[in-house]
C-alpha positions in Angstrom: -2.2 0.2 9.4 -0.1 0.4 6.2 -0.5 3.4 4.0 -1.2 2.6 0.3 2.0 3.2 -1.7 1.3 5.1 -5.0 2.9 2.3 -7.0 0.7 -0.4 -5.3 -2.3 1.7 -6.1 -1.2 2.1 -9.8 -0.6 -1.6 -10.2 -4.0 -2.3 -8.7 -5.7 0.2 -11.0 -4.1 -1.4 -14.0 -5.0 -4.9 -12.8 -8.6 -3.8 -12.5 -8.6 -2.1 -15.9 -7.2 -5.2 -17.6 -9.7 -7.4 -15.8 -12.6 -5.2 -16.9 -11.4 -5.1 -20.5 -11.6 -8.9 -20.5 -15.0 -8.9 -18.9 -13.7 -10.9 -15.9 -15.2 -10.7 -12.5 -12.9 -10.6 -9.5 -13.9 -14.2 -8.8 -13.1 -15.2 -12.4 -9.7 -13.7 -12.2 -9.1 -15.2 -8.8 -10.0 -18.7 -10.1 -7.5 -18.3 -13.0 -4.8 -17.3 -10.5 -5.8 -19.9 -7.8 -6.3 -17.2 -5.2 -9.4 -15.8 -3.4 -11.5 -13.0 -4.8 -10.8 -11.1 -1.6 -7.1 -11.1 -2.5 -7.9 -9.7 -5.9 -9.9 -7.0 -4.2 -7.0 -6.2 -2.0 -4.6 -6.0 -4.9 -6.9 -3.7 -6.9 -7.4 -1.4 -3.9 -3.7 -1.3 -3.2 -4.3 -2.7 0.2 -1.9 -5.6 -0.4 1.3 -5.4 -2.4 1.5 -7.7 -5.4 4.7 -9.8 -5.1 6.9 -10.2 -8.1 6.0 -13.9 -8.4 2.3 -13.1 -8.3 2.8 -10.3 -10.9 4.5 -12.9 -13.1 1.5 -15.2 -12.7 -0.9 -12.4 -13.5 1.0 -11.6 -16.6 0.5 -15.2 -17.8 -3.3 -14.7 -17.8 -4.2 -13.8 -21.4 -5.7 -10.3 -21.7 -5.8 -7.8 -24.5 -4.7 -4.9 -22.5 -4.5 -1.6 -24.3 
């Protein structure tokens, strides 16, 4: 079992925060990214590491992150 890296957890926390600011569900974000909502859950929990290419895809989703 992989231990959650502090950076993975921080990226997940910010992803969740940005998603909530935009009033998106995990499923809604997943649809925009063409991934499963379970994968979004894993990213937000820091269980799975977000690859650089996926981070780029996420950055293309319009959000008003503050």
